[in-house]
N, C-alpha and C positions, 0 to 999 in steps of 0.2 A: 263309571257311570252308567247308570242301565236306563237307555232311551226309551225302552217298553214301559218302565214305571214314569218318567219324565210325561212320556206321551198321554198316559192314562192322567196325569194333573192336571195338563192343559187341555184334554180332551172334557174332562168335568167341566173346568172353568167358561169353554167355549160353547157347551152342548154339543159337542160332535163327538164321533165315532174315532178313537186313536188311530186307525187306520188310514182315515182321510186326513191326517194332518201331514202336511209336507213342510221343505224347508220355506217354501214361500207362503206359508200359514200366517197371516196377521193374528199376533197375540198380544198385541198392545193394549191400552185402552180405550181407544178407538173402536173398537169390537166388543170388549167388554163393556160393561154397563158402569162404565166408573172406575177411578182409578183405586179405588179401595180393592175390588176384586182383583186387578192386576198385582197389586199389594200383595193380596193373602195368596194369590196362586206363585208369586216371586219367592215370600216365605215357605211354602211349603216346599218347592223346588228347592231351597235352600238348604230346608232339614234332610231331606232325601240325599241331598249329594255333598252336604257338610263343607258348603260355600256361602259367602255372604255377599251374593248378587246384589245391587241396588234397584236393578231395573233399568237405568239410563241409558239411553240407546241400543234399548233392544225392542224391534219392532213384529219381527217375524220368527218364526220356530229357527231359522236357521241361524238367525242373529243371536237367539238364545243358546244353542248349542255350540255355536265360536265363542260366545263369554264363558261356558260351564267347562270349554277346552283349555282355556287361558288359565282358569283361576285353579 
């Protein structure tokens, strides 16, 4: 798992710098402009990490990392 690339993807969708992303950073559909963008972000992360996350129970960047480590 390459956290730098993951942070770049998340940063692109949140429109923030990857260095500004911490475990507490909200990344769910409440901060993105709709669930479609969230689904696209999860899809790009799945492609990068060769996983099949569905995005359920992922609200923060820390949640995402935990789910990626589990899969």
